[in-house]
CHARMM internal coordinates of N, CA and C (Angstrom, degrees):
IC EDIT
DIST 1 N 1 CA 1.3771
DIST 1 CA 1 C 1.5947
ANGL 1 N 1 CA 1 C 113.17
DIST 1 C 2 N 1.2981
ANGL 1 CA 1 C 2 N 113.78
DIHE 1 N 1 CA 1 C 2 N -31.53
DIST 2 N 2 CA 1.4067
ANGL 1 C 2 N 2 CA 118.63
DIHE 1 CA 1 C 2 N 2 CA 178.32
DIST 2 CA 2 C 1.4947
ANGL 2 N 2 CA 2 C 114.66
DIHE 1 C 2 N 2 CA 2 C -69.72
DIST 2 C 3 N 1.3146
ANGL 2 CA 2 C 3 N 113.01
DIHE 2 N 2 CA 2 C 3 N -38.88
DIST 3 N 3 CA 1.5205
ANGL 2 C 3 N 3 CA 120.05
DIHE 2 CA 2 C 3 N 3 CA 173.76
DIST 3 CA 3 C 1.5418
ANGL 3 N 3 CA 3 C 114.24
DIHE 2 C 3 N 3 CA 3 C -61.04
DIST 3 C 4 N 1.3029
ANGL 3 CA 3 C 4 N 114.85
DIHE 3 N 3 CA 3 C 4 N -40.38
DIST 4 N 4 CA 1.4714
ANGL 3 C 4 N 4 CA 120.23
DIHE 3 CA 3 C 4 N 4 CA 178.03
DIST 4 CA 4 C 1.4215
ANGL 4 N 4 CA 4 C 109.61
DIHE 3 C 4 N 4 CA 4 C -65.17
DIST 4 C 5 N 1.3544
ANGL 4 CA 4 C 5 N 121.11
DIHE 4 N 4 CA 4 C 5 N -46.99
DIST 5 N 5 CA 1.4443
ANGL 4 C 5 N 5 CA 125.68
DIHE 4 CA 4 C 5 N 5 CA 178.89
DIST 5 CA 5 C 1.5536
ANGL 5 N 5 CA 5 C 110.65
DIHE 4 C 5 N 5 CA 5 C -59.23
DIST 5 C 6 N 1.3035
ANGL 5 CA 5 C 6 N 114.80
DIHE 5 N 5 CA 5 C 6 N -36.66
DIST 6 N 6 CA 1.4055
ANGL 5 C 6 N 6 CA 119.67
DIHE 5 CA 5 C 6 N 6 CA 179.94
DIST 6 CA 6 C 1.4690
ANGL 6 N 6 CA 6 C 114.19
DIHE 5 C 6 N 6 CA 6 C -67.64
DIST 6 C 7 N 1.3890
ANGL 6 CA 6 C 7 N 114.27
DIHE 6 N 6 CA 6 C 7 N -46.08
DIST 7 N 7 CA 1.3983
ANGL 6 C 7 N 7 CA 119.67
DIHE 6 CA 6 C 7 N 7 CA 176.30
DIST 7 CA 7 C 1.5493
ANGL 7 N 7 CA 7 C 113.92
DIHE 6 C 7 N 7 CA 7 C -62.20
DIST 7 C 8 N 1.2945
ANGL 7 CA 7 C 8 N 118.45
DIHE 7 N 7 CA 7 C 8 N -42.29
DIST 8 N 8 CA 1.4203
ANGL 7 C 8 N 8 CA 126.57
DIHE 7 CA 7 C 8 N 8 CA 175.18
DIST 8 CA 8 C 1.5314
ANGL 8 N 8 CA 8 C 108.25
DIHE 7 C 8 N 8 CA 8 C -56.16
DIST 8 C 9 N 1.2560
ANGL 8 CA 8 C 9 N 117.36
DIHE 8 N 8 CA 8 C 9 N -56.81
DIST 9 N 9 CA 1.3653
ANGL 8 C 9 N 9 CA 124.33
DIHE 8 CA 8 C 9 N 9 CA -179.98
DIST 9 CA 9 C 1.5054
ANGL 9 N 9 CA 9 C 112.12
DIHE 8 C 9 N 9 CA 9 C -56.75
DIST 9 C 10 N 1.3269
ANGL 9 CA 9 C 10 N 118.60
DIHE 9 N 9 CA 9 C 10 N -46.39
DIST 10 N 10 CA 1.4397
ANGL 9 C 10 N 10 CA 120.36
DIHE 9 CA 9 C 10 N 10 CA 176.53
DIST 10 CA 10 C 1.5551
ANGL 10 N 10 CA 10 C 112.47
DIHE 9 C 10 N 10 CA 10 C -60.22
DIST 10 C 11 N 1.3444
ANGL 10 CA 10 C 11 N 116.87
DIHE 10 N 10 CA 10 C 11 N -45.78
DIST 11 N 11 CA 1.4073
ANGL 10 C 11 N 11 CA 121.39
DIHE 10 CA 10 C 11 N 11 CA 176.86
DIST 11 CA 11 C 1.6051
ANGL 11 N 11 CA 11 C 115.09
DIHE 10 C 11 N 11 CA 11 C -54.83
DIST 11 C 12 N 1.4139
ANGL 11 CA 11 C 12 N 109.19
DIHE 11 N 11 CA 11 C 12 N -44.56
DIST 12 N 12 CA 1.3927
ANGL 11 C 12 N 12 CA 114.47
DIHE 11 CA 11 C 12 N 12 CA 178.08
DIST 12 CA 12 C 1.5344
ANGL 12 N 12 CA 12 C 117.02
DIHE 11 C 12 N 12 CA 12 C -65.40
DIST 12 C 13 N 1.3437
ANGL 12 CA 12 C 13 N 111.32
DIHE 12 N 12 CA 12 C 13 N -39.60
DIST 13 N 13 CA 1.4404
ANGL 12 C 13 N 13 CA 118.85
DIHE 12 CA 12 C 13 N 13 CA 178.20
DIST 13 CA 13 C 1.5685
ANGL 13 N 13 CA 13 C 109.40
DIHE 12 C 13 N 13 CA 13 C -66.35
DIST 13 C 14 N 1.2979
ANGL 13 CA 13 C 14 N 117.53
DIHE 13 N 13 CA 13 C 14 N -45.47
DIST 14 N 14 CA 1.4248
ANGL 13 C 14 N 14 CA 122.12
DIHE 13 CA 13 C 14 N 14 CA 175.95
DIST 14 CA 14 C 1.5564
ANGL 14 N 14 CA 14 C 115.07
DIHE 13 C 14 N 14 CA 14 C -58.48
DIST 14 C 15 N 1.3409
ANGL 14 CA 14 C 15 N 114.21
DIHE 14 N 14 CA 14 C 15 N -41.63
DIST 15 N 15 CA 1.4434
ANGL 14 C 15 N 15 CA 119.11
DIHE 14 CA 14 C 15 N 15 CA 176.24
DIST 15 CA 15 C 1.5350
ANGL 15 N 15 CA 15 C 113.95
DIHE 14 C 15 N 15 CA 15 C -65.56
DIST 15 C 16 N 1.3325
ANGL 15 CA 15 C 16 N 113.65
DIHE 15 N 15 CA 15 C 16 N -40.37
DIST 16 N 16 CA 1.4404
ANGL 15 C 16 N 16 CA 117.62
DIHE 15 CA 15 C 16 N 16 CA 174.18
DIST 16 CA 16 C 1.4100
ANGL 16 N 16 CA 16 C 117.20
DIHE 15 C 16 N 16 CA 16 C -64.93
DIST 16 C 17 N 1.4220
ANGL 16 CA 16 C 17 N 116.26
DIHE 16 N 16 CA 16 C 17 N -37.43
DIST 17 N 17 CA 1.5270
ANGL 16 C 17 N 17 CA 121.67
DIHE 16 CA 16 C 17 N 17 CA 175.76
DIST 17 CA 17 C 1.4750
ANGL 17 N 17 CA 17 C 109.74
DIHE 16 C 17 N 17 CA 17 C -67.14
DIST 17 C 18 N 1.2968
ANGL 17 CA 17 C 18 N 119.32
DIHE 17 N 17 CA 17 C 18 N -43.53
DIST 18 N 18 CA 1.5291
ANGL 17 C 18 N 18 CA 123.57
DIHE 17 CA 17 C 18 N 18 CA 173.90
DIST 18 CA 18 C 1.4350
ANGL 18 N 18 CA 18 C 114.30
DIHE 17 C 18 N 18 CA 18 C -56.99
DIST 18 C 19 N 1.2857
ANGL 18 CA 18 C 19 N 115.32
DIHE 18 N 18 CA 18 C 19 N -41.64
DIST 19 N 19 CA 1.5287
ANGL 18 C 19 N 19 CA 118.18
DIHE 18 CA 18 C 19 N 19 CA -179.97
DIST 19 CA 19 C 1.5369
ANGL 19 N 19 CA 19 C 109.50
DIHE 18 C 19 N 19 CA 19 C -68.74
DIST 19 C 20 N 1.3757
ANGL 19 CA 19 C 20 N 115.84
DIHE 19 N 19 CA 19 C 20 N -44.78
DIST 20 N 20 CA 1.3977
ANGL 19 C 20 N 20 CA 117.44
DIHE 19 CA 19 C 20 N 20 CA 177.19
DIST 20 CA 20 C 1.5276
ANGL 20 N 20 CA 20 C 116.02
DIHE 19 C 20 N 20 CA 20 C -63.27
DIST 20 C 21 N 1.2824
ANGL 20 CA 20 C 21 N 120.40
DIHE 20 N 20 CA 20 C 21 N -34.37
DIST 21 N 21 CA 1.4309
ANGL 20 C 21 N 21 CA 121.00
DIHE 20 CA 20 C 21 N 21 CA 177.80
DIST 21 CA 21 C 1.5997
ANGL 21 N 21 CA 21 C 114.07
DIHE 20 C 21 N 21 CA 21 C -80.97
DIST 21 C 22 N 1.3024
ANGL 21 CA 21 C 22 N 114.60
DIHE 21 N 21 CA 21 C 22 N -28.08
DIST 22 N 22 CA 1.4067
ANGL 21 C 22 N 22 CA 117.92
DIHE 21 CA 21 C 22 N 22 CA 176.30
DIST 22 CA 22 C 1.5704
ANGL 22 N 22 CA 22 C 116.74
DIHE 21 C 22 N 22 CA 22 C -78.40
DIST 22 C 23 N 1.2654
ANGL 22 CA 22 C 23 N 112.80
DIHE 22 N 22 CA 22 C 23 N -12.69
DIST 23 N 23 CA 1.5320
ANGL 22 C 23 N 23 CA 115.48
DIHE 22 CA 22 C 23 N 23 CA -174.23
DIST 23 CA 23 C 1.6277
ANGL 23 N 23 CA 23 C 111.10
DIHE 22 C 23 N 23 CA 23 C -65.79
DIST 23 C 24 N 1.3420
ANGL 23 CA 23 C 24 N 121.11
DIHE 23 N 23 CA 23 C 24 N -41.52
DIST 24 N 24 CA 1.4491
ANGL 23 C 24 N 24 CA 119.23
DIHE 23 CA 23 C 24 N 24 CA 175.43
DIST 24 CA 24 C 1.4917
ANGL 24 N 24 CA 24 C 114.63
DIHE 23 C 24 N 24 CA 24 C -63.21
DIST 24 C 25 N 1.3419
ANGL 24 CA 24 C 25 N 117.20
DIHE 24 N 24 CA 24 C 25 N -20.54
DIST 25 N 25 CA 1.4935
ANGL 24 C 25 N 25 CA 118.08
DIHE 24 CA 24 C 25 N 25 CA -178.23
DIST 25 CA 25 C 1.5028
ANGL 25 N 25 CA 25 C 109.38
DIHE 24 C 25 N 25 CA 25 C -76.74
DIST 25 C 26 N 1.3288
ANGL 25 CA 25 C 26 N 123.97
DIHE 25 N 25 CA 25 C 26 N -15.78
DIST 26 N 26 CA 1.3538
ANGL 25 C 26 N 26 CA 127.50
DIHE 25 CA 25 C 26 N 26 CA 174.07
DIST 26 CA 26 C 1.5361
ANGL 26 N 26 CA 26 C 115.64
DIHE 25 C 26 N 26 CA 26 C -69.68
DIST 26 C 27 N 1.3516
ANGL 26 CA 26 C 27 N 115.21
DIHE 26 N 26 CA 26 C 27 N -21.36
DIST 27 N 27 CA 1.4271
ANGL 26 C 27 N 27 CA 119.10
DIHE 26 CA 26 C 27 N 27 CA -174.09
DIST 27 CA 27 C 1.5314
ANGL 27 N 27 CA 27 C 106.76
DIHE 26 C 27 N 27 CA 27 C -73.83
DIST 27 C 28 N 1.4009
ANGL 27 CA 27 C 28 N 115.20
DIHE 27 N 27 CA 27 C 28 N 141.06
DIST 28 N 28 CA 1.4975
ANGL 27 C 28 N 28 CA 118.89
DIHE 27 CA 27 C 28 N 28 CA -179.92
DIST 28 CA 28 C 1.4951
ANGL 28 N 28 CA 28 C 112.02
DIHE 27 C 28 N 28 CA 28 C -69.86
DIST 28 C 29 N 1.2632
ANGL 28 CA 28 C 29 N 115.48
DIHE 28 N 28 CA 28 C 29 N -37.20
DIST 29 N 29 CA 1.4977
ANGL 28 C 29 N 29 CA 117.44
DIHE 28 CA 28 C 29 N 29 CA -173.61
DIST 29 CA 29 C 1.6111
ANGL 29 N 29 CA 29 C 105.53
DIHE 28 C 29 N 29 CA 29 C -144.35
DIST 29 C 30 N 1.3311
ANGL 29 CA 29 C 30 N 111.61
DIHE 29 N 29 CA 29 C 30 N 104.55
DIST 30 N 30 CA 1.4548
ANGL 29 C 30 N 30 CA 115.07
DIHE 29 CA 29 C 30 N 30 CA -176.45
DIST 30 CA 30 C 1.6292
ANGL 30 N 30 CA 30 C 113.80
DIHE 29 C 30 N 30 CA 30 C -73.41
DIST 30 C 31 N 1.2790
ANGL 30 CA 30 C 31 N 111.46
DIHE 30 N 30 CA 30 C 31 N -39.72
DIST 31 N 31 CA 1.4152
ANGL 30 C 31 N 31 CA 120.37
DIHE 30 CA 30 C 31 N 31 CA -179.88
DIST 31 CA 31 C 1.4791
ANGL 31 N 31 CA 31 C 113.73
DIHE 30 C 31 N 31 CA 31 C -121.43
DIST 31 C 32 N 1.2673
ANGL 31 CA 31 C 32 N 119.57
DIHE 31 N 31 CA 31 C 32 N 109.82
DIST 32 N 32 CA 1.4493
ANGL 31 C 32 N 32 CA 125.01
DIHE 31 CA 31 C 32 N 32 CA -176.61
DIST 32 CA 32 C 1.5089
ANGL 32 N 32 CA 32 C 109.13
DIHE 31 C 32 N 32 CA 32 C -78.39
DIST 32 C 33 N 1.4131
ANGL 32 CA 32 C 33 N 112.32
DIHE 32 N 32 CA 32 C 33 N 133.35
DIST 33 N 33 CA 1.5215
ANGL 32 C 33 N 33 CA 117.86
DIHE 32 CA 32 C 33 N 33 CA -178.19
DIST 33 CA 33 C 1.4912
ANGL 33 N 33 CA 33 C 105.78
DIHE 32 C 33 N 33 CA 33 C -72.69
DIST 33 C 34 N 1.2847
ANGL 33 CA 33 C 34 N 122.33
DIHE 33 N 33 CA 33 C 34 N -25.38
DIST 34 N 34 CA 1.3852
ANGL 33 C 34 N 34 CA 125.28
DIHE 33 CA 33 C 34 N 34 CA 173.15
DIST 34 CA 34 C 1.5521
ANGL 34 N 34 CA 34 C 113.60
DIHE 33 C 34 N 34 CA 34 C 60.89
DIST 34 C 35 N 1.2363
ANGL 34 CA 34 C 35 N 115.52
DIHE 34 N 34 CA 34 C 35 N -165.16
DIST 35 N 35 CA 1.5496
ANGL 34 C 35 N 35 CA 124.73
DIHE 34 CA 34 C 35 N 35 CA -178.69
DIST 35 CA 35 C 1.5126
ANGL 35 N 35 CA 35 C 110.05
DIHE 34 C 35 N 35 CA 35 C -80.69
DIST 35 C 36 N 1.3282
ANGL 35 CA 35 C 36 N 112.07
DIHE 35 N 35 CA 35 C 36 N 168.73
DIST 36 N 36 CA 1.5138
ANGL 35 C 36 N 36 CA 114.05
DIHE 35 CA 35 C 36 N 36 CA 178.79
DIST 36 CA 36 C 1.5307
ANGL 36 N 36 CA 36 C 112.47
DIHE 35 C 36 N 36 CA 36 C -75.63
DIST 36 C 37 N 1.3265
ANGL 36 CA 36 C 37 N 112.80
DIHE 36 N 36 CA 36 C 37 N -23.67
DIST 37 N 37 CA 1.5124
ANGL 36 C 37 N 37 CA 113.19
DIHE 36 CA 36 C 37 N 37 CA -173.75
DIST 37 CA 37 C 1.5614
ANGL 37 N 37 CA 37 C 113.34
DIHE 36 C 37 N 37 CA 37 C -85.55
DIST 37 C 38 N 1.3605
ANGL 37 CA 37 C 38 N 118.75
DIHE 37 N 37 CA 37 C 38 N -12.55
DIST 38 N 38 CA 1.5068
ANGL 37 C 38 N 38 CA 112.32
DIHE 37 CA 37 C 38 N 38 CA -176.00
DIST 38 CA 38 C 1.4344
ANGL 38 N 38 CA 38 C 110.64
DIHE 37 C 38 N 38 CA 38 C -101.06
DIST 38 C 39 N 1.3488
ANGL 38 CA 38 C 39 N 123.05
DIHE 38 N 38 CA 38 C 39 N -2.22
DIST 39 N 39 CA 1.4686
ANGL 38 C 39 N 39 CA 126.28
DIHE 38 CA 38 C 39 N 39 CA 175.34
DIST 39 CA 39 C 1.5012
ANGL 39 N 39 CA 39 C 118.17
DIHE 38 C 39 N 39 CA 39 C 78.91
DIST 39 C 40 N 1.3508
ANGL 39 CA 39 C 40 N 115.11
DIHE 39 N 39 CA 39 C 40 N 2.67
DIST 40 N 40 CA 1.4978
ANGL 39 C 40 N 40 CA 115.91
DIHE 39 CA 39 C 40 N 40 CA -179.93
DIST 40 CA 40 C 1.5365
ANGL 40 N 40 CA 40 C 112.34
DIHE 39 C 40 N 40 CA 40 C -69.93
DIST 40 C 41 N 1.2403
ANGL 40 CA 40 C 41 N 117.79
DIHE 40 N 40 CA 40 C 41 N -22.36
DIST 41 N 41 CA 1.4940
ANGL 40 C 41 N 41 CA 117.27
DIHE 40 CA 40 C 41 N 41 CA 177.25
DIST 41 CA 41 C 1.6524
ANGL 41 N 41 CA 41 C 110.57
DIHE 40 C 41 N 41 CA 41 C -64.42
DIST 41 C 42 N 1.3165
ANGL 41 CA 41 C 42 N 114.58
DIHE 41 N 41 CA 41 C 42 N -29.70
DIST 42 N 42 CA 1.4511
ANGL 41 C 42 N 42 CA 115.36
DIHE 41 CA 41 C 42 N 42 CA 174.59
DIST 42 CA 42 C 1.4852
ANGL 42 N 42 CA 42 C 114.06
DIHE 41 C 42 N 42 CA 42 C -66.72
DIST 42 C 43 N 1.4209
ANGL 42 CA 42 C 43 N 113.80
DIHE 42 N 42 CA 42 C 43 N -38.42
DIST 43 N 43 CA 1.4807
ANGL 42 C 43 N 43 CA 115.28
DIHE 42 CA 42 C 43 N 43 CA 178.47
DIST 43 CA 43 C 1.5503
ANGL 43 N 43 CA 43 C 108.58
DIHE 42 C 43 N 43 CA 43 C -65.67
DIST 43 C 44 N 1.3159
ANGL 43 CA 43 C 44 N 118.82
DIHE 43 N 43 CA 43 C 44 N -40.90
DIST 44 N 44 CA 1.4920
ANGL 43 C 44 N 44 CA 116.47
DIHE 43 CA 43 C 44 N 44 CA 179.85
DIST 44 CA 44 C 1.5364
ANGL 44 N 44 CA 44 C 113.79
DIHE 43 C 44 N 44 CA 44 C -63.40
DIST 44 C 45 N 1.3447
ANGL 44 CA 44 C 45 N 120.93
DIHE 44 N 44 CA 44 C 45 N -33.45
DIST 45 N 45 CA 1.2687
ANGL 44 C 45 N 45 CA 127.46
DIHE 44 CA 44 C 45 N 45 CA 175.47
DIST 45 CA 45 C 1.5566
ANGL 45 N 45 CA 45 C 111.78
DIHE 44 C 45 N 45 CA 45 C -63.33
DIST 45 C 46 N 1.2951
ANGL 45 CA 45 C 46 N 115.98
DIHE 45 N 45 CA 45 C 46 N -51.21
DIST 46 N 46 CA 1.4186
ANGL 45 C 46 N 46 CA 122.81
DIHE 45 CA 45 C 46 N 46 CA -175.89
DIST 46 CA 46 C 1.5707
ANGL 46 N 46 CA 46 C 109.79
DIHE 45 C 46 N 46 CA 46 C -65.36
DIST 46 C 47 N 1.3511
ANGL 46 CA 46 C 47 N 119.54
DIHE 46 N 46 CA 46 C 47 N -37.92
DIST 47 N 47 CA 1.3176
ANGL 46 C 47 N 47 CA 125.07
DIHE 46 CA 46 C 47 N 47 CA 176.80
DIST 47 CA 47 C 1.5579
ANGL 47 N 47 CA 47 C 112.29
DIHE 46 C 47 N 47 CA 47 C -65.95
DIST 47 C 48 N 1.3229
ANGL 47 CA 47 C 48 N 112.88
DIHE 47 N 47 CA 47 C 48 N -44.75
DIST 48 N 48 CA 1.4633
ANGL 47 C 48 N 48 CA 119.36
DIHE 47 CA 47 C 48 N 48 CA 175.30
DIST 48 CA 48 C 1.5050
ANGL 48 N 48 CA 48 C 112.49
DIHE 47 C 48 N 48 CA 48 C -60.66
DIST 48 C 49 N 1.3246
ANGL 48 CA 48 C 49 N 120.90
DIHE 48 N 48 CA 48 C 49 N -41.59
DIST 49 N 49 CA 1.4440
ANGL 48 C 49 N 49 CA 127.65
DIHE 48 CA 48 C 49 N 49 CA 177.77
DIST 49 CA 49 C 1.4816
ANGL 49 N 49 CA 49 C 109.88
DIHE 48 C 49 N 49 CA 49 C -63.37
DIST 49 C 50 N 1.3973
ANGL 49 CA 49 C 50 N 118.74
DIHE 49 N 49 CA 49 C 50 N -40.28
DIST 50 N 50 CA 1.4260
ANGL 49 C 50 N 50 CA 122.69
DIHE 49 CA 49 C 50 N 50 CA -175.12
DIST 50 CA 50 C 1.5723
ANGL 50 N 50 CA 50 C 108.30
DIHE 49 C 50 N 50 CA 50 C -71.96
DIST 50 C 51 N 1.2794
ANGL 50 CA 50 C 51 N 115.24
DIHE 50 N 50 CA 50 C 51 N -34.12
DIST 51 N 51 CA 1.4937
ANGL 50 C 51 N 51 CA 121.82
DIHE 50 CA 50 C 51 N 51 CA 175.14
DIST 51 CA 51 C 1.4596
ANGL 51 N 51 CA 51 C 112.25
DIHE 50 C 51 N 51 CA 51 C -62.68
DIST 51 C 52 N 1.3344
ANGL 51 CA 51 C 52 N 115.01
DIHE 51 N 51 CA 51 C 52 N -45.34
DIST 52 N 52 CA 1.4650
ANGL 51 C 52 N 52 CA 119.93
DIHE 51 CA 51 C 52 N 52 CA -175.31
DIST 52 CA 52 C 1.5550
ANGL 52 N 52 CA 52 C 109.16
DIHE 51 C 52 N 52 CA 52 C -71.99
DIST 52 C 53 N 1.2614
ANGL 52 CA 52 C 53 N 116.99
DIHE 52 N 52 CA 52 C 53 N -33.13
DIST 53 N 53 CA 1.5054
ANGL 52 C 53 N 53 CA 121.39
DIHE 52 CA 52 C 53 N 53 CA 176.57
DIST 53 CA 53 C 1.5240
ANGL 53 N 53 CA 53 C 109.22
DIHE 52 C 53 N 53 CA 53 C -68.73
DIST 53 C 54 N 1.3038
ANGL 53 CA 53 C 54 N 118.33
DIHE 53 N 53 CA 53 C 54 N -45.95
DIST 54 N 54 CA 1.4751
ANGL 53 C 54 N 54 CA 124.69
DIHE 53 CA 53 C 54 N 54 CA 176.63
DIST 54 CA 54 C 1.5035
ANGL 54 N 54 CA 54 C 112.22
DIHE 53 C 54 N 54 CA 54 C -56.21
DIST 54 C 55 N 1.2621
ANGL 54 CA 54 C 55 N 117.07
DIHE 54 N 54 CA 54 C 55 N -45.33
DIST 55 N 55 CA 1.4964
ANGL 54 C 55 N 55 CA 124.69
DIHE 54 CA 54 C 55 N 55 CA -177.28
DIST 55 CA 55 C 1.5580
ANGL 55 N 55 CA 55 C 109.24
DIHE 54 C 55 N 55 CA 55 C -66.39
DIST 55 C 56 N 1.4206
ANGL 55 CA 55 C 56 N 114.66
DIHE 55 N 55 CA 55 C 56 N -43.66
DIST 56 N 56 CA 1.4428
ANGL 55 C 56 N 56 CA 115.48
DIHE 55 CA 55 C 56 N 56 CA 178.93
DIST 56 CA 56 C 1.4659
ANGL 56 N 56 CA 56 C 108.67
DIHE 55 C 56 N 56 CA 56 C -69.85
DIST 56 C 57 N 1.2792
ANGL 56 CA 56 C 57 N 122.57
DIHE 56 N 56 CA 56 C 57 N -37.30
DIST 57 N 57 CA 1.5200
ANGL 56 C 57 N 57 CA 118.71
DIHE 56 CA 56 C 57 N 57 CA 178.68
DIST 57 CA 57 C 1.4960
ANGL 57 N 57 CA 57 C 112.24
DIHE 56 C 57 N 57 CA 57 C -63.09
DIST 57 C 58 N 1.3943
ANGL 57 CA 57 C 58 N 115.95
DIHE 57 N 57 CA 57 C 58 N -43.50
DIST 58 N 58 CA 1.5121
ANGL 57 C 58 N 58 CA 117.58
DIHE 57 CA 57 C 58 N 58 CA 174.08
DIST 58 CA 58 C 1.4375
ANGL 58 N 58 CA 58 C 112.18
DIHE 57 C 58 N 58 CA 58 C -59.51
DIST 58 C 59 N 1.2345
ANGL 58 CA 58 C 59 N 124.48
DIHE 58 N 58 CA 58 C 59 N -39.42
DIST 59 N 59 CA 1.4965
ANGL 58 C 59 N 59 CA 121.96
DIHE 58 CA 58 C 59 N 59 CA -177.38
DIST 59 CA 59 C 1.5267
ANGL 59 N 59 CA 59 C 107.92
DIHE 58 C 59 N 59 CA 59 C -71.83
DIST 59 C 60 N 1.3258
ANGL 59 CA 59 C 60 N 120.72
DIHE 59 N 59 CA 59 C 60 N -37.87
DIST 60 N 60 CA 1.4533
ANGL 59 C 60 N 60 CA 124.50
DIHE 59 CA 59 C 60 N 60 CA -179.80
DIST 60 CA 60 C 1.5637
ANGL 60 N 60 CA 60 C 106.64
DIHE 59 C 60 N 60 CA 60 C -62.59
DIST 60 C 61 N 1.3115
ANGL 60 CA 60 C 61 N 117.01
DIHE 60 N 60 CA 60 C 61 N -46.02
DIST 61 N 61 CA 1.4475
ANGL 60 C 61 N 61 CA 116.27
DIHE 60 CA 60 C 61 N 61 CA -173.86
DIST 61 CA 61 C 1.5458
ANGL 61 N 61 CA 61 C 112.51
DIHE 60 C 61 N 61 CA 61 C -75.14
DIST 61 C 62 N 1.3720
ANGL 61 CA 61 C 62 N 115.75
DIHE 61 N 61 CA 61 C 62 N -28.03
DIST 62 N 62 CA 1.4512
ANGL 61 C 62 N 62 CA 115.75
DIHE 61 CA 61 C 62 N 62 CA 175.17
DIST 62 CA 62 C 1.4579
ANGL 62 N 62 CA 62 C 110.76
DIHE 61 C 62 N 62 CA 62 C -72.81
DIST 62 C 63 N 1.2781
ANGL 62 CA 62 C 63 N 116.33
DIHE 62 N 62 CA 62 C 63 N -37.73
DIST 63 N 63 CA 1.5811
ANGL 62 C 63 N 63 CA 115.26
DIHE 62 CA 62 C 63 N 63 CA 173.91
DIST 63 CA 63 C 1.4715
ANGL 63 N 63 CA 63 C 112.68
DIHE 62 C 63 N 63 CA 63 C -64.98
DIST 63 C 64 N 1.2891
ANGL 63 CA 63 C 64 N 117.60
DIHE 63 N 63 CA 63 C 64 N -36.37
DIST 64 N 64 CA 1.4466
ANGL 63 C 64 N 64 CA 118.62
DIHE 63 CA 63 C 64 N 64 CA 176.47
DIST 64 CA 64 C 1.4709
ANGL 64 N 64 CA 64 C 115.04
DIHE 63 C 64 N 64 CA 64 C -64.14
DIST 64 C 65 N 1.2927
ANGL 64 CA 64 C 65 N 119.97
DIHE 64 N 64 CA 64 C 65 N -39.96
DIST 65 N 65 CA 1.4584
ANGL 64 C 65 N 65 CA 127.14
DIHE 64 CA 64 C 65 N 65 CA 176.61
DIST 65 CA 65 C 1.4593
ANGL 65 N 65 CA 65 C 106.01
DIHE 64 C 65 N 65 CA 65 C -65.13
DIST 65 C 66 N 1.3937
ANGL 65 CA 65 C 66 N 122.21
DIHE 65 N 65 CA 65 C 66 N -46.88
DIST 66 N 66 CA 1.4357
ANGL 65 C 66 N 66 CA 123.95
DIHE 65 CA 65 C 66 N 66 CA 179.35
DIST 66 CA 66 C 1.5598
ANGL 66 N 66 CA 66 C 113.97
DIHE 65 C 66 N 66 CA 66 C -56.93
DIST 66 C 67 N 1.3307
ANGL 66 CA 66 C 67 N 110.75
DIHE 66 N 66 CA 66 C 67 N -40.19
DIST 67 N 67 CA 1.4968
ANGL 66 C 67 N 67 CA 116.72
DIHE 66 CA 66 C 67 N 67 CA -176.19
DIST 67 CA 67 C 1.4990
ANGL 67 N 67 CA 67 C 107.32
DIHE 66 C 67 N 67 CA 67 C -70.52
DIST 67 C 68 N 1.2969
ANGL 67 CA 67 C 68 N 119.82
DIHE 67 N 67 CA 67 C 68 N -43.61
DIST 68 N 68 CA 1.4422
ANGL 67 C 68 N 68 CA 124.89
DIHE 67 CA 67 C 68 N 68 CA 178.69
DIST 68 CA 68 C 1.4424
ANGL 68 N 68 CA 68 C 111.84
DIHE 67 C 68 N 68 CA 68 C -56.81
DIST 68 C 69 N 1.4251
ANGL 68 CA 68 C 69 N 119.76
DIHE 68 N 68 CA 68 C 69 N -39.47
DIST 69 N 69 CA 1.3611
ANGL 68 C 69 N 69 CA 127.21
DIHE 68 CA 68 C 69 N 69 CA 177.74
DIST 69 CA 69 C 1.4894
ANGL 69 N 69 CA 69 C 114.70
DIHE 68 C 69 N 69 CA 69 C -64.18
DIST 69 C 70 N 1.3092
ANGL 69 CA 69 C 70 N 113.13
DIHE 69 N 69 CA 69 C 70 N -41.00
DIST 70 N 70 CA 1.4680
ANGL 69 C 70 N 70 CA 123.87
DIHE 69 CA 69 C 70 N 70 CA -175.63
DIST 70 CA 70 C 1.5324
ANGL 70 N 70 CA 70 C 113.29
DIHE 69 C 70 N 70 CA 70 C -75.36
DIST 70 C 71 N 1.3301
ANGL 70 CA 70 C 71 N 113.94
DIHE 70 N 70 CA 70 C 71 N -38.30
DIST 71 N 71 CA 1.5298
ANGL 70 C 71 N 71 CA 121.33
DIHE 70 CA 70 C 71 N 71 CA -175.40
DIST 71 CA 71 C 1.5952
ANGL 71 N 71 CA 71 C 107.50
DIHE 70 C 71 N 71 CA 71 C -91.59
DIST 71 C 72 N 1.4247
ANGL 71 CA 71 C 72 N 111.31
DIHE 71 N 71 CA 71 C 72 N 109.78
DIST 72 N 72 CA 1.4768
ANGL 71 C 72 N 72 CA 115.03
DIHE 71 CA 71 C 72 N 72 CA 178.75
DIST 72 CA 72 C 1.4021
ANGL 72 N 72 CA 72 C 111.16
DIHE 71 C 72 N 72 CA 72 C -77.12
DIST 72 C 73 N 1.3429
ANGL 72 CA 72 C 73 N 125.25
DIHE 72 N 72 CA 72 C 73 N -12.83
DIST 73 N 73 CA 1.4520
ANGL 72 C 73 N 73 CA 125.28
DIHE 72 CA 72 C 73 N 73 CA -179.87
DIST 73 CA 73 C 1.5650
ANGL 73 N 73 CA 73 C 115.04
DIHE 72 C 73 N 73 CA 73 C -74.42
DIST 73 C 74 N 1.3432
ANGL 73 CA 73 C 74 N 117.32
DIHE 73 N 73 CA 73 C 74 N -21.97
DIST 74 N 74 CA 1.3835
ANGL 73 C 74 N 74 CA 123.41
DIHE 73 CA 73 C 74 N 74 CA 179.16
DIST 74 CA 74 C 1.4666
ANGL 74 N 74 CA 74 C 111.85
DIHE 73 C 74 N 74 CA 74 C -84.77
DIST 74 C 75 N 1.4149
ANGL 74 CA 74 C 75 N 118.11
DIHE 74 N 74 CA 74 C 75 N -30.17
DIST 75 N 75 CA 1.3468
ANGL 74 C 75 N 75 CA 120.20
DIHE 74 CA 74 C 75 N 75 CA -179.24
DIST 75 CA 75 C 1.5018
ANGL 75 N 75 CA 75 C 119.58
DIHE 74 C 75 N 75 CA 75 C -82.95
DIST 75 C 76 N 1.3916
ANGL 75 CA 75 C 76 N 112.94
DIHE 75 N 75 CA 75 C 76 N -11.95
DIST 76 N 76 CA 1.4661
ANGL 75 C 76 N 76 CA 117.71
DIHE 75 CA 75 C 76 N 76 CA 177.75
DIST 76 CA 76 C 1.4653
ANGL 76 N 76 CA 76 C 116.20
DIHE 75 C 76 N 76 CA 76 C -88.47
END
COOR INIT
IC SEED 1 N 1 CA 1 C
IC BUILD
């Protein structure tokens, strides 16, 4: 009975966490580029650049892990 309760609690907590994290993704425009005078366009550019760098780094490391797994010479 305890394990069933723990599984249900974990599932509920995971669902609530997923809903809380997915809520900002529903926004059409999270960062407004704004006008030229208020400087918010700079923030949008910095965030876009950060996102592009993070995606490139993730792809690089995923490819590196895949190559290590396929090449038996490096693992020995």
